[in-house]
N, C-alpha and C positions, 0 to 999 in steps of 0.2 A: 504495501502501498505506499501511494508516495504523498505525504502528505507536506502542506505548505503553511508555515506561520508567520503568520506578518502583522501589519496592523489591525489589517479588519478584524481578525482573532483577540488581542488585544484591547479590541471598543470592543468586540462582542461580550469579555471577560466583563471587563469593567462596566458597560451599560445592566449585561447579564446579573451579574451580583448584584447592581444596585434595584432594579427590579425585583428583583428576586428575593430580596432583605425586605423590600417595601411590598411586597406579596404574603410576606410572613403572616402577618395578622390579621390575612381573611383564610379563616376556618373554617369546615363545616364542622360539626360535633357529628361523629357518630357513638354506637351505643359501648364502645371500649373507650375506659381511661387513658386520656392523655396522649388521643389515636383522636386524628381529625384528618379531613380531607382538604385538601391546600394544590389552589391551584396553581401554584409557584412550583411544583413541579412540573406542568405542562410547560413551564417556559423553558423550563433547565431541557425537559427533551428536546425540543423545538430548537434550541439553539445546538446541545450535540446535535442531531440531525444534519444542522447546516452547518454551520464550522467545524463536526469533529470530536474526538473524546477528550482533548486535551481542553477545549471551552468548554464539555460537559461536564466531565471530570472537576474543573477550579469553579466555576460557575455555582454547581454543588455545593462543594465544599468550603469554599468563601460566604456563600450568601447564607447558607445553612447557620455557620460558626458567626458569621456578623450580625444575622438574626436574630440569633438565640442573648450574645451577647447583650443587644442593644435592647430588647425590651423582654425579656427573660434577666437579665444582670449576671448570667453564667454558660459555658458551655456545654451541653449534654453529646460527650465527643462519639459516642456511641449510636448518637443516629448521626454526626455529620457526614461519619464518613461512608453509610449505605448512600447517604446522597450521592457523595463522591462516584462510589460506585456505580449509579445508575448511569449518570450522568458522561463513564466513562466507557462502559459498556455499548449503552447506547448509541454512543460517537464514533465508535471504532467500523460501524457500517456503513457511516454519513455517504464515505460514495457511491453506494450501492441506490440509498433510497433517492439520490438527487434530484431535492429537494432546492438546489442552486442551482440547477438546470433547467425547472419547469416539470420532472421528468417525476415528483412524486404526485400523479395523478391516477398512477393501471393500479391495479390490483394486488400485483408481487409487491409494488414498493411499497404499500401501506399494509400488506400484510406482514413481510418480513421486519418492519420496524415495531407493528405491534408483538410481534414475537418475540423479538429483542428486548422489548422492552418489558415483558412478562419473564422472559428467564434472568433479566437486571433486577427486576422489583423482586424475584424470590431469592436469589444470592444475598439483594443485600439484606431484605425486612425477615426471611425465615430463615436466612443463616447468622449474615454478617452482626444484625443491630444485635437479636437475642444474646450471642455470643459474647459481644464486648460488653452488655450490660450485666451479665454475669461477671464476665471478668474484670472489668472494671471499676463496677458499683456494688458489686453484691445482690442484685436485682434476684429475684424472686423465679424458677426456674420456668412454674405455669403463668404470671402474669407477663413476662419479658416475649415467649411466643406466642401468646394469645394479642396481644400489639402489635406483634410483627406479623402476624398475620392479617389482623386488622389493616398494619398501613401498608402491608403488600396488596389488597383487596381495593380499595382508597385510591392506591395509586395506579396503579393497571385500569382502572376505572377514567380518572381523571386526565390519564395520561392519553389513553386509550378515546378520551371525545376530544378533548381539548387540544390535546397536545396534537390530536390526525389532524382534527379540523384549522388549527396554526400549520403544520407543514404542507398540507392542500392550497391554503390559504395565498400562504408565502409562493409556493412554487408556482400558486396560477397569475399572480400578479406581482410578487413583488421581484421573483428573481427575473424577468422578462425588463423589469424597470429599474432595475437596482440604480441611483444617483452617483455613487460611489465612484471615482475614477480616480487613475495615477493622473499626478501631476507631472507634466513635462519640465 
């Protein structure tokens, strides 16, 4: 995989992180304590699908850490790392989604995006988050796996709906009319 990292990616990390932090306060409650549906995950998945694994992973890590610090006063690292994992894994297949090129309108790209986000969320929320909760914070096993499964289900729904819509919309409109260009 040939990957290019330049000014557009740096800007995407900065703006994406700021938006991720701003969206931290938008939380839809679930029946599981301390587990919410959060639209910020769709934004991160979209940025990962457009700009790749470094952007996706860093927006997840930095956005979650800064959001926790700003709104809650401390960082819950066992949930920061999984957001980075989700962004990284989704971003690994950015070239195949072809969002920037306007190719995210076919069933194959949309299916791949959603299969990868389910795999990424499963690894992050059913494995990584609960294990880190137990190792770092000595949280009860049954509690963390219930929360992890709740986060997994919530994130696949948010990314599956909002993330897919963001990618389709950008692929149809934004990819063809980018106003960013390199100056001489």
